[in-house]
ChimeraX commands (.cxc) that place a marker at each C-alpha (Angstrom):
marker #1 position 21.07,-19.59,9.07 radius 0.5
marker #1 position 18.50,-17.00,8.25 radius 0.5
marker #1 position 17.64,-18.45,5.20 radius 0.5
marker #1 position 16.98,-22.16,6.90 radius 0.5
marker #1 position 14.94,-19.91,9.44 radius 0.5
marker #1 position 12.97,-18.25,6.83 radius 0.5
marker #1 position 12.70,-21.07,4.65 radius 0.5
marker #1 position 11.25,-23.52,7.33 radius 0.5
marker #1 position 8.56,-20.85,8.75 radius 0.5
marker #1 position 7.68,-20.38,5.08 radius 0.5
marker #1 position 7.28,-24.32,4.45 radius 0.5
marker #1 position 5.22,-24.77,8.08 radius 0.5
marker #1 position 3.22,-21.75,6.94 radius 0.5
marker #1 position 2.31,-23.35,3.65 radius 0.5
marker #1 position 1.31,-26.94,5.18 radius 0.5
marker #1 position -0.84,-25.63,7.67 radius 0.5
marker #1 position -2.45,-23.67,4.66 radius 0.5
marker #1 position -2.46,-26.28,2.43 radius 0.5
marker #1 position -4.01,-28.50,5.04 radius 0.5
marker #1 position -7.18,-26.17,6.24 radius 0.5
marker #1 position -7.59,-25.65,2.56 radius 0.5
marker #1 position -7.95,-29.85,2.16 radius 0.5
marker #1 position -10.40,-29.58,5.06 radius 0.5
marker #1 position -12.29,-27.00,3.79 radius 0.5
marker #1 position -12.53,-28.79,0.72 radius 0.5
marker #1 position -13.67,-32.07,1.97 radius 0.5
marker #1 position -16.51,-30.27,4.15 radius 0.5
marker #1 position -17.69,-28.53,1.03 radius 0.5
marker #1 position -17.52,-31.51,-1.12 radius 0.5
marker #1 position -18.91,-34.33,1.47 radius 0.5
marker #1 position -20.10,-33.01,4.55 radius 0.5
marker #1 position -22.45,-29.75,3.38 radius 0.5
marker #1 position -24.21,-32.27,0.48 radius 0.5
marker #1 position -25.28,-34.63,3.44 radius 0.5
marker #1 position -26.18,-32.26,5.91 radius 0.5
marker #1 position -28.50,-30.64,2.98 radius 0.5
marker #1 position -30.12,-33.63,2.15 radius 0.5
marker #1 position -30.79,-34.48,5.32 radius 0.5
marker #1 position -32.45,-31.32,6.09 radius 0.5
marker #1 position -34.87,-31.53,2.45 radius 0.5
marker #1 position -35.39,-35.32,4.19 radius 0.5
marker #1 position -36.54,-33.21,7.44 radius 0.5
marker #1 position -38.70,-30.64,5.51 radius 0.5
marker #1 position -40.47,-33.09,3.26 radius 0.5
marker #1 position -41.48,-35.50,6.37 radius 0.5
marker #1 position -42.95,-32.36,8.40 radius 0.5
marker #1 position -45.26,-31.43,4.90 radius 0.5
marker #1 position -46.02,-34.85,4.47 radius 0.5
marker #1 position -47.00,-35.02,8.52 radius 0.5
marker #1 position -49.22,-31.62,7.88 radius 0.5
marker #1 position -51.18,-32.72,4.87 radius 0.5
marker #1 position -52.01,-36.13,6.74 radius 0.5
marker #1 position -52.89,-34.48,9.93 radius 0.5
marker #1 position -55.18,-32.32,7.52 radius 0.5
marker #1 position -56.66,-34.77,5.34 radius 0.5
marker #1 position -58.35,-36.59,8.57 radius 0.5
marker #1 position -59.52,-33.46,10.14 radius 0.5
marker #1 position -61.26,-32.14,7.49 radius 0.5
marker link #1:1,2 radius 0.2
marker link #1:2,3 radius 0.2
marker link #1:3,4 radius 0.2
marker link #1:4,5 radius 0.2
marker link #1:5,6 radius 0.2
marker link #1:6,7 radius 0.2
marker link #1:7,8 radius 0.2
marker link #1:8,9 radius 0.2
marker link #1:9,10 radius 0.2
marker link #1:10,11 radius 0.2
marker link #1:11,12 radius 0.2
marker link #1:12,13 radius 0.2
marker link #1:13,14 radius 0.2
marker link #1:14,15 radius 0.2
marker link #1:15,16 radius 0.2
marker link #1:16,17 radius 0.2
marker link #1:17,18 radius 0.2
marker link #1:18,19 radius 0.2
marker link #1:19,20 radius 0.2
marker link #1:20,21 radius 0.2
marker link #1:21,22 radius 0.2
marker link #1:22,23 radius 0.2
marker link #1:23,24 radius 0.2
marker link #1:24,25 radius 0.2
marker link #1:25,26 radius 0.2
marker link #1:26,27 radius 0.2
marker link #1:27,28 radius 0.2
marker link #1:28,29 radius 0.2
marker link #1:29,30 radius 0.2
marker link #1:30,31 radius 0.2
marker link #1:31,32 radius 0.2
marker link #1:32,33 radius 0.2
marker link #1:33,34 radius 0.2
marker link #1:34,35 radius 0.2
marker link #1:35,36 radius 0.2
marker link #1:36,37 radius 0.2
marker link #1:37,38 radius 0.2
marker link #1:38,39 radius 0.2
marker link #1:39,40 radius 0.2
marker link #1:40,41 radius 0.2
marker link #1:41,42 radius 0.2
marker link #1:42,43 radius 0.2
marker link #1:43,44 radius 0.2
marker link #1:44,45 radius 0.2
marker link #1:45,46 radius 0.2
marker link #1:46,47 radius 0.2
marker link #1:47,48 radius 0.2
marker link #1:48,49 radius 0.2
marker link #1:49,50 radius 0.2
marker link #1:50,51 radius 0.2
marker link #1:51,52 radius 0.2
marker link #1:52,53 radius 0.2
marker link #1:53,54 radius 0.2
marker link #1:54,55 radius 0.2
marker link #1:55,56 radius 0.2
marker link #1:56,57 radius 0.2
marker link #1:57,58 radius 0.2
view
């Protein structure tokens, strides 16, 4: 019974660890590049707006 319990605990911990690793990998591979792209678009939009205003007030 002791081997079964320790094996079960190790299995549960391994499964949880694998699930967390999969979530972290998904975030790094999918979510972060999308957020980076959105921030670049936002930064470029701000620069263009500043440049446009400066051109009309000069």
